[in-house]
C-alpha positions in Angstrom: -20.9 69.2 38.3 -18.9 69.1 34.3 -22.0 66.8 33.3 -24.0 69.9 33.9 -22.0 72.2 33.0 -22.3 70.8 29.1 -26.3 69.9 29.7 -26.9 73.9 30.6 -24.7 74.9 27.3 -25.8 72.3 24.5 -29.3 73.5 26.0 -28.1 77.3 25.5 -27.1 76.4 21.9 -29.8 74.4 21.1 -32.1 77.5 22.1 -30.6 79.9 19.8 -30.6 77.8 17.5 -34.2 77.4 17.1 -34.9 81.6 17.8 -32.4 82.3 14.5 -34.7 79.5 12.7 -37.5 81.1 13.7 -36.7 84.5 13.1 -35.5 84.0 10.1 -38.1 81.2 8.1 -41.3 83.0 10.2 -41.0 86.2 8.2 -41.0 84.6 4.9 -44.2 85.4 3.2 -46.7 87.9 1.4 -47.4 91.5 3.2 -50.2 93.4 1.4 -51.0 97.7 2.2 -53.1 100.4 0.4 -52.5 104.0 0.2 -54.8 106.5 -1.0 -54.6 110.1 -1.7 -56.9 113.2 -3.1 -55.2 115.8 -4.0 -56.4 118.6 -6.8 -60.0 116.3 -6.9 -58.4 113.2 -8.5 -58.1 110.2 -5.6 -55.2 108.1 -6.5 -54.3 105.2 -4.5 -51.1 102.5 -4.4 -51.4 99.0 -3.9 -48.1 97.6 -2.6 -47.9 93.7 -1.7 -44.2 92.2 -0.6 -42.9 89.2 -1.3 -40.2 87.7 1.4 -38.9 84.3 -0.2 -36.6 82.2 1.1 -32.6 82.4 0.9 -32.7 86.3 1.2 -34.6 87.2 -1.8 -37.8 89.5 -2.2 -40.1 91.0 -4.8 -42.1 94.2 -4.1 -44.9 95.0 -7.1 -46.4 98.3 -6.9 -50.2 99.0 -8.7 -50.8 102.5 -9.1 -54.3 103.4 -9.8 -55.0 107.3 -10.8 -59.1 107.3 -12.2 -59.0 105.1 -14.6 -55.7 105.0 -15.0 -53.4 102.4 -13.4 -49.8 100.9 -13.9 -47.5 98.4 -12.0 -44.2 97.9 -11.5 -41.7 95.5 -9.7 -38.5 94.9 -8.6 -36.6 91.8 -7.2 -33.7 92.0 -4.1 -32.2 90.8 -1.3 -33.6 91.4 1.9 -32.1 90.9 5.5 -33.1 91.5 8.9 -31.5 91.8 12.4 -33.8 92.5 15.3 -37.2 94.4 14.1 -35.1 96.1 11.7 -35.3 94.8 8.2 -33.1 96.0 4.8 -34.4 96.0 1.7 -31.8 95.9 -0.7 -32.4 96.5 -4.8 -30.2 98.3 -8.3 -27.2 99.1 -4.8 -30.0 101.1 -2.7 -31.5 100.3 0.6 -34.6 100.6 1.9 -35.1 100.5 5.4 -38.2 99.2 7.5 -39.4 97.4 10.5 -41.0 94.4 10.8 -42.8 93.4 14.1 -46.0 91.4 15.1 -46.1 90.5 11.2 -46.0 93.8 10.6 -44.0 95.7 8.1 -43.9 99.5 8.3 -41.9 101.3 5.4 -41.5 104.6 4.3 -41.1 104.7 -0.1 -41.1 108.2 -1.3 -42.3 110.3 1.6 -45.1 107.9 1.7 -45.3 105.7 4.5 -46.7 102.4 4.3 -48.2 99.3 6.7 -47.8 95.6 5.3 -50.2 92.8 6.7 -49.1 89.3 6.3 
């Protein structure tokens, strides 16, 4: 009986460790999304790229285009995951997002982005 309890206990630990590794390592990669809007006869678009890297680090790049003009900005930071909640931390600020089925959804400056792997 004791041997059976030890086997099931060990199996439970292995399953939990495996689930943790899959949850942490399974989200790394590059996610991309685009948002476009026309205001006052001018169309602008934002292309956002989010790279989730190993070691809980990320790089987010936003390319904003308006007519023939464009600019690109990048920020680096760290991230954490708690279930489906993804928190991006940069310069003392937190950006809350969700991650589900390979899609990251985040609100940034009033715009909702869906970033896909």
